N, C-alpha and C positions, 0 to 999 in steps of 0.2 A: 578609494577603498570602500566608502559607504555605498556607492552604486553597486559594487560587486556583492556586498553582504545583503543588500536589499534584494538583489536579483536572486541570490541563493534562497533567501527566506520566501520570496514569492514563488519560486519553483517548488519549494517544500510544501507550500500551501496547495499547489496543483497536485502533488503526489498524495497529500492528505485527502483532497477531494476525490481523486480517483480511487483511493483505498476505500473511502466511504461508499462510493458507487459499486465497487467490486463486492463490498460486504453485503449488498442487497441481493446478490445473485443466489446464494445458498437457499434463502427463503423462497425465492421464485422457483428454483430447481426442485425444491421439496414439494412445491405445489403441483409439479408435473408427475409426481409419483402416482402410480396406479395400484389398485389392489387386483387380485386375480379375477374377480367378477368384472371389473372395468376393462381388464385386458382382453376379455372375451376370446375371440379367435386367435389372438396373438400370444397364447400361452407359451408357445415355443420360445419366444424371445423375452418372456416376462422377467426371468432372473437376470439376464444380461441387461435389460432396460434398467432395472433397479441398480445394478452395478455401475452403469454409466452415470446415473444420477448421483450415486455415492462419490464417484470420481470427480464429477463437476463440482460438487460441494467441497470436497477435500482440496482440490486444486485452487478454487477461488478463495477459500480460507487462507491457504498458503500465500496466494498472491496478495491478498489484503495485508497480511502480516509483513511481507517483503516490501510492499509499497510504503507502509508506515515506517519501516526501518530506513528506507531511502530518504523519506522526508526528515526523519530525525537526524540522519547523517548530514544532510544538507544544512540543517540548523546548527549542528555541532561544528561543521566546517566554518560557517559564518561566525559563530562565537569565537572560534580559535583565531580566525583572521583579525577580529576586533581586539582580542586580548593581545595578540602579537603586535598589532599596530600600536596599541596603547603603551605597551612595554617599550617599543622602539622609540616612540615619541618621547617618553620619559628619559630614555638614555640620551637621546639627542639634546634634550634640554639641559642635561647635566654636563654636557661637553663644554658648554660656554660658561 
């Protein structure tokens, strides 16, 4: 049981790390935003370009949140396994 819960917690750490990495994307995407002067000849796509950046930021923020939730769920599952194991061991000890 201990090996399984340790594996779950380790995997949760991976999800946390990836969530942190994903959390850096919005700042980087924001850095790609142009103003109308910088867009120069590309005025035709200026509004769409800004919308794409907005979508990248929104989706990566959602992704970070979901990855964090996966990590928290994995930890919760590990905690539940440990609690159930402890309860069952206690019951078995009371049988004798």
